[in-house]
C-alpha positions as CSV (number, residue, x, y, z in Angstrom):
1,M,0.4,0.1,-0.4
2,S,1.4,3.1,-0.9
3,F,1.1,6.3,2.2
4,T,2.1,8.9,-0.9
5,N,-0.8,11.5,-2.4
6,P,-0.9,11.5,-5.9
7,P,0.5,15.1,-7.1
8,R,-2.1,16.9,-7.8
9,R,-4.7,15.9,-4.8
10,T,-1.3,16.8,-3.1
11,A,-0.7,20.3,-5.2
12,F,-4.1,20.8,-3.9
13,H,-3.5,20.4,-0.3
14,L,-0.7,22.8,-1.2
15,F,-3.0,25.4,-2.2
16,Q,-5.4,24.9,0.8
17,C,-2.4,25.3,3.2
18,L,-1.1,28.9,1.4
19,A,-4.9,29.7,1.3
20,A,-5.6,29.6,5.0
21,I,-2.0,31.1,6.0
22,A,-3.0,34.2,3.7
23,L,-6.3,34.8,5.2
24,F,-5.0,34.8,9.0
25,L,-2.3,36.8,7.7
26,L,-5.0,39.0,6.5
27,T,-7.6,38.9,9.3
28,A,-3.9,39.3,11.9
29,L,-3.0,42.3,10.5
30,P,-5.2,46.0,11.4
31,A,-6.5,47.2,8.1
32,A,-4.0,49.2,5.8
33,H,-6.2,51.4,4.0
34,A,-8.4,52.8,7.1
35,A,-11.0,55.4,5.8
36,P,-9.1,58.9,5.4
37,T,-10.4,61.6,7.6
38,V,-9.8,65.4,8.1
39,I,-9.1,67.1,11.7
40,Y,-10.5,70.3,11.7
41,N,-8.5,72.8,14.5
42,K,-9.4,76.1,14.5
43,D,-9.4,78.4,17.4
44,G,-9.4,76.2,20.4
45,V,-12.2,74.2,18.9
46,S,-10.8,70.8,16.8
47,F,-12.3,67.5,16.0
48,E,-12.2,64.9,13.6
49,H,-14.5,64.2,10.8
50,P,-14.7,61.6,7.9
51,V,-13.5,62.9,4.8
52,E,-16.9,63.1,3.6
53,W,-18.3,65.6,5.5
54,K,-17.7,69.3,5.6
55,V,-17.7,72.1,8.1
56,A,-20.5,74.5,6.7
57,E,-19.9,76.9,9.3
58,D,-17.4,78.2,12.1
59,V,-19.4,81.4,13.6
60,V,-19.7,83.7,16.5
61,A,-22.6,86.1,17.7
62,Q,-21.4,89.3,17.0
63,D,-23.3,90.2,20.2
64,G,-23.4,89.8,24.1
65,T,-23.0,86.6,24.2
66,R,-19.7,85.8,21.9
67,L,-21.6,82.0,20.9
68,R,-19.8,80.2,18.4
69,S,-21.5,77.8,16.3
70,I,-20.3,75.0,14.5
71,D,-22.6,72.9,11.8
72,V,-21.0,69.8,10.5
73,E,-23.3,68.4,7.8
74,G,-22.8,65.2,6.4
75,P,-24.2,62.8,3.6
76,D,-28.3,63.1,3.2
77,E,-28.5,65.8,5.2
78,A,-27.1,64.2,8.5
79,V,-26.0,67.2,10.4
80,V,-24.1,67.7,13.8
81,T,-24.2,71.6,15.5
82,L,-21.9,72.5,18.0
83,M,-22.6,76.1,20.6
84,F,-19.9,76.8,22.6
85,S,-20.4,80.2,25.2
86,P,-20.0,80.5,28.8
87,L,-23.2,81.7,29.7
88,L,-24.5,77.9,28.6
89,A,-23.4,77.0,31.7
90,T,-26.6,77.4,33.1
91,Q,-28.4,75.8,30.7
92,D,-30.8,73.0,31.4
93,I,-30.2,70.1,28.0
94,E,-34.1,69.3,28.6
95,K,-35.3,72.5,28.4
96,F,-33.1,73.1,25.4
97,A,-33.9,70.1,23.1
98,A,-38.0,71.2,24.1
99,T,-37.5,74.9,23.1
100,A,-35.8,73.2,19.7
101,A,-38.1,70.7,19.0
102,R,-41.2,73.7,18.9
103,N,-39.0,76.2,17.1
104,R,-38.4,72.7,14.5
105,E,-42.4,72.7,14.6
106,N,-42.6,76.2,14.4
107,A,-40.7,76.5,11.2
108,A,-41.7,73.4,9.5
109,R,-45.6,74.9,9.9
110,A,-44.5,78.1,8.4
111,N,-42.9,76.7,5.4
112,T,-46.3,76.5,3.2
113,A,-44.1,76.3,-0.4
114,Q,-43.1,73.1,0.4
115,Q,-45.7,71.6,2.6
116,V,-44.0,70.0,5.7
117,R,-45.5,68.6,8.1
118,M,-43.8,68.0,12.0
119,G,-45.2,64.8,14.1
120,A,-45.1,65.2,17.9
121,T,-42.0,65.0,19.6
122,T,-41.1,61.9,22.1
123,A,-38.2,62.2,24.3
124,T,-36.0,59.9,26.1
125,P,-32.6,60.4,28.1
126,V,-30.1,59.1,25.8
127,T,-26.4,58.7,27.0
128,R,-23.0,59.6,23.9
129,Q,-18.9,60.1,25.0
130,V,-18.8,64.0,24.1
131,A,-15.1,65.1,24.3
132,G,-13.7,61.7,25.8
133,Q,-16.7,61.8,28.8
134,D,-19.7,59.7,29.3
135,N,-22.8,62.5,29.0
136,K,-26.2,62.3,29.7
137,G,-28.3,63.9,27.1
138,V,-31.7,63.9,25.6
139,S,-32.9,61.7,22.1
140,Q,-35.5,62.9,20.6
141,R,-37.6,61.3,17.8
142,F,-40.0,62.6,15.5
143,V,-41.9,62.3,11.6
144,V,-41.2,64.5,9.3
145,S,-44.0,64.3,6.5
146,L,-42.7,65.6,2.6
147,L,-44.7,65.1,-0.7
148,G,-46.3,62.2,0.5
149,Q,-43.1,60.8,2.1
150,D,-42.8,60.0,6.3
151,L,-39.7,59.9,7.2
152,P,-38.3,58.8,10.9
153,H,-36.1,60.8,12.0
154,E,-33.7,61.6,15.3
155,A,-32.3,64.0,16.8
156,R,-30.3,64.1,20.3
157,F,-28.7,66.8,22.6
158,F,-26.2,67.1,24.9
159,K,-24.4,69.8,27.1
160,A,-20.7,69.0,28.5
161,S,-18.1,71.7,30.0
162,L,-15.0,71.7,29.0
163,G,-12.9,74.5,30.5
164,D,-14.1,77.8,30.5
165,T,-17.1,76.9,28.0
166,T,-20.1,75.0,27.6
167,V,-21.1,73.1,24.5
168,I,-24.4,72.2,23.3
169,V,-24.1,69.7,21.1
170,M,-26.9,69.0,18.2
171,T,-27.4,65.9,16.5
172,Q,-29.9,64.9,13.9
173,V,-30.2,62.5,11.4
174,A,-33.2,60.4,9.8
175,D,-33.4,56.5,10.6
176,E,-33.2,55.5,7.5
177,N,-29.1,57.2,7.0
178,A,-29.4,56.5,10.8
179,K,-26.2,53.5,10.5
180,A,-24.4,54.8,7.6
181,A,-23.9,58.6,9.8
182,E,-23.6,56.6,13.8
183,P,-19.3,56.3,12.7
184,A,-19.9,60.1,11.9
185,L,-21.7,61.1,14.8
186,V,-19.1,59.0,17.5
187,M,-16.5,60.6,15.7
188,V,-16.9,64.1,15.5
189,L,-18.0,63.6,19.5
190,G,-16.1,61.8,21.1
191,R,-12.8,63.2,19.8
192,L,-14.0,67.2,20.3
193,R,-11.6,68.8,22.7
194,Y,-11.0,72.6,23.3
195,S,-8.5,74.6,24.4
196,G,-10.0,77.6,24.6
197,S,-10.7,80.8,22.9
198,K,-8.9,82.8,21.0
199,R,-11.8,84.5,19.2
C-alpha cells in the first residue's frame, strides 16, 4: 500500500494550506487602508470627521453672548451643530431640547411652500461620549412628512463643560441614514476638544 498522495492531490493540499495562511495574515493585521478622515482645528476647537463630511459654518455671534456655532454636515442631510459659550453653563439640556422641538415644529408650519409637516416629538434619555467623557442627554424622535412621504428622524442633545466654556451639541439624522451616519457622529463628538477661546 502506498502512503504517498497523487501529485494533483498534494498540489491541492498545498494550495489549501497557503490560502489558510494568507487568510490568517490578512485577518491578523490591522486594516492598511482605513477610511480617510479630516482633523478640524481652529481657534481652540478641534475634532475629527470623515472626508465626506464638511464644516459648513463656524461663526461667532456679534453680540454680548459671543456664542460660537459650528455646523458639520454629512451626506443625506445628517448634521452636527456645536455651540460654545460660558453662558450655556446654566442651560438645562432638557429645556433646551424642548425649545428646539417647538422651534422645529414652528418652522415646519411656516414652510407652506413645501407643505412640510412635523409629527409629535417623543423624548427619552440617551448617553454618548462627548469630548472623551460619557454624557447624558436627550434623544428626540419625530416624523417629517414631505411630499406624501413620512420620514422618521432622531435628534440628540448633549451639554458638556470644556475648560472655560460650555458646549451644547445637537445631532440630527433620518432613521434610514442613521446606521451610515453613526460612525461619523461618534467620531465628531468623541474626539471633540477645546483648548481655550482665541476669538
